[in-house]
C-alpha positions in Angstrom: -20.1 -17.3 21.7 -17.1 -19.9 20.7 -13.6 -17.8 21.1 -13.3 -19.0 17.1 -16.4 -17.2 16.1 -15.3 -14.3 17.8 -12.4 -14.1 16.0 -13.7 -14.9 12.6 -16.2 -11.9 13.4 -13.3 -9.4 14.3 -11.3 -10.4 11.2 -14.5 -10.6 8.9 -15.0 -7.1 10.2 -11.6 -5.5 9.6 -11.7 -7.3 5.9 -14.8 -5.7 5.4 -14.2 -1.9 6.5 -10.4 -2.1 4.6 -9.9 0.6 2.2 -7.2 2.5 0.3 -6.7 5.5 2.5 -5.9 8.7 0.1 -6.6 11.1 2.2 -5.3 11.8 5.7 -5.1 14.3 8.8 -1.8 15.4 10.0 -2.1 14.2 13.1 1.2 11.6 13.8 0.7 8.0 14.7 1.4 7.9 18.1 5.0 6.1 19.1 3.4 3.4 21.2 0.8 2.9 18.1 2.9 2.7 15.9 5.0 0.2 17.6 2.1 -1.9 17.9 1.2 -1.8 14.4 4.7 -2.9 13.2 4.9 -5.4 15.9 1.6 -6.8 14.3 2.8 -6.7 11.0 6.2 -8.9 12.3 3.9 -11.8 12.9 3.7 -12.3 8.8 4.2 -15.7 7.9 6.5 -16.3 5.1 8.4 -19.3 3.2 10.9 -21.2 5.2 10.3 -18.5 8.1 12.9 -16.5 5.9 11.1 -12.9 6.7 12.7 -11.4 3.5 11.1 -8.1 4.2 12.8 -5.0 5.4 11.1 -1.8 6.1 12.5 1.7 6.2 9.5 3.7 7.8 9.4 7.6 8.4 7.4 10.0 10.5 7.2 13.9 10.6 9.8 16.1 9.0 11.5 12.8 8.0 8.5 12.5 5.4 8.7 15.9 4.5 12.4 15.4 3.4 11.6 12.2 1.4 8.9 13.7 -0.6 11.1 17.1 -1.2 14.0 14.8 -2.3 12.1 12.5 -4.4 10.5 15.3 -6.3 13.9 16.7 -7.1 15.2 13.5 -8.4 15.0 12.7 -11.7 15.2 9.1 -11.6 12.2 6.6 -12.6 12.5 2.8 -13.0 11.2 0.1 -10.7 13.5 -2.7 -9.5 11.0 -5.2 -10.1 9.2 -5.1 -13.5 5.5 -3.7 -13.9 2.7 -5.7 -15.8 3.7 -5.1 -19.2 -0.1 -5.0 -20.0 -3.6 -5.4 -18.2 -5.9 -7.0 -20.6 -9.0 -8.9 -20.2 -11.0 -8.8 -17.3 -8.0 -7.4 -15.3 -8.4 -4.1 -17.2 -12.0 -3.9 -16.5 -11.1 -4.3 -13.5 -8.3 -1.5 -12.9 -10.5 0.7 -15.6 -13.5 0.9 -12.7 -11.3 1.4 -9.9 -9.5 3.8 -11.8 -12.3 5.9 -12.6 -14.4 5.5 -9.2 -11.0 7.4 -8.0 -11.1 9.9 -10.7 -14.9 10.6 -10.4 -14.5 11.3 -6.5 -12.1 14.0 -7.0 -13.5 15.0 -9.8 -11.5 14.4 -12.5 -13.4 14.1 -15.9 -13.1 11.6 -18.4 -10.5 12.9 -21.1 -9.0 15.3 -18.8 -4.8 13.8 -18.9 -3.7 16.8 -17.2 -6.3 16.1 -14.1 -5.5 12.5 -14.0 -1.5 13.0 -14.1 -1.7 15.0 -11.2 -4.1 12.7 -9.0 -1.1 10.0 -10.2 1.6 12.1 -8.8 0.0 12.5 -5.7 1.3 8.9 -4.9 5.0 10.8 -5.0 3.2 12.9 -1.9 2.0 9.7 -0.3 -1.6 11.3 -0.3 -0.4 13.7 2.5 0.1 11.0 4.7 2.4 11.8 7.8 4.0 8.2 7.5 5.4 6.4 4.9 6.9 2.3 5.1 9.4 1.4 1.9 9.2 -2.5 1.4 11.8 -3.9 0.1 12.9 -7.7 -0.2 16.1 -9.6 -1.0 16.6 -10.0 -4.5 18.1 -13.6 -3.8 15.3 -15.1 -2.9 13.2 -14.2 -6.5 9.5 -14.7 -6.2 9.0 -16.2 -3.0 10.7 -13.3 -1.6 8.1 -11.0 -3.4 4.8 -13.2 -2.3 6.2 -13.1 1.3 6.3 -9.2 1.5 2.6 -9.0 -0.7 1.8 -11.3 2.5 3.4 -8.7 4.8 1.9 -5.8 3.6 -1.5 -7.3 3.8 -1.1 -7.9 7.3 0.2 -4.1 7.5 -2.9 -2.9 6.2 -5.1 -5.0 8.2 -3.0 -4.3 11.2 -3.3 -0.6 10.2 -7.3 -0.7 9.8 -8.1 -2.8 13.4 -5.9 -0.1 14.9 -8.1 2.7 13.2 -5.7 4.3 11.0 -5.9 4.1 7.0 -3.5 3.0 5.0 -2.6 2.6 1.4 -0.3 0.1 -0.6 1.5 2.3 -3.8 3.0 0.4 -6.6 3.8 3.9 -8.0 6.5 4.4 -5.2 8.6 1.3 -6.5 8.8 3.3 -9.9 11.3 5.8 -7.6 13.7 2.4 -7.0 16.9 3.5 -7.4 16.8 7.0 -5.4 14.8 4.9 -2.7 18.0 2.6 -2.0 20.0 5.1 -2.2 18.5 7.8 0.2 17.7 5.0 2.7 21.5 3.3 2.2 20.3 0.1 1.7 22.3 -3.2 0.6 23.1 -3.8 -3.3 20.6 -7.2 -3.2 17.5 -5.2 -1.7 14.5 -4.1 -4.4 11.9 -1.9 -3.7 8.5 -3.7 -3.6 6.2 -0.9 -2.9 5.2 2.4 -0.2 2.6 2.1 2.3 1.0 5.9 3.1 -0.7 5.4 6.5 -1.8 7.6 9.2 -5.2 9.1 10.6 -7.7 9.2 7.8 -9.7 12.3 7.1 -13.2 10.9 6.6 -14.2 14.0 5.0 -11.8 13.6 2.2 -13.5 12.9 -1.3 -11.3 9.9 -1.7 -13.4 8.4 1.2 -16.5 8.2 -0.2 -16.0 5.1 -2.7 -15.0 1.6 -2.2 -13.7 -0.5 -4.9 -15.8 -3.7 -5.8 -14.6 -7.6 -5.1 -15.5 -10.4 -7.3 -17.8 -13.2 -6.3 -16.7 -16.5 -4.8 -17.6 -18.6 -7.9 -15.6 -16.2 -9.7 -12.3 -16.6 -8.7 -12.6 -20.2 -6.6 -13.7 -23.9 -8.1 -14.6 -26.1 -5.2 -13.6 -30.3 -5.6 -15.6 -32.6 -3.9 
């Protein structure tokens, strides 16, 4: 088998097995594994090699302190505007994913208190022992955001390859002002998202489902 085939097989496996992990054990990620994860993620390509991402990573008590302080802070609002609405097929996909999650954790349709409680789990990082807060440089605009999106993807795939679980969290960006203050970021930083990560708990209810993907013809047009 050619080396290129081996590499493609490994990547295909990692892509196929990755999921948004919302249940973790208490075991911290070993320092050498964490270093390897961040080194792998740092290989992300970027526009003109600008590498605009900045990553704040918490472990152990630092994660606990962050959660507690964030829960006590009343400031809400993202640095980068969220979509004004989800329409058409985007609304359908979002709704499908949401109901898969609610069904897994036992939240019935119409249970607003249950769904709100599940939403708040975002700000507890789903019990993960670590969180990475990703920010971009505001002056780079959309291209900086694209580059940070690539970083998030590389981080998630690297975590999967290392046997870890991870979940990208847009909701965490709703606490942007608090996070910029907490980590003493420069004025030109904008919070993109958080990534909860650690050792996955395979017995957690949220590990029981996987979101679907559209078929290639639905998203790709080939031109000969």
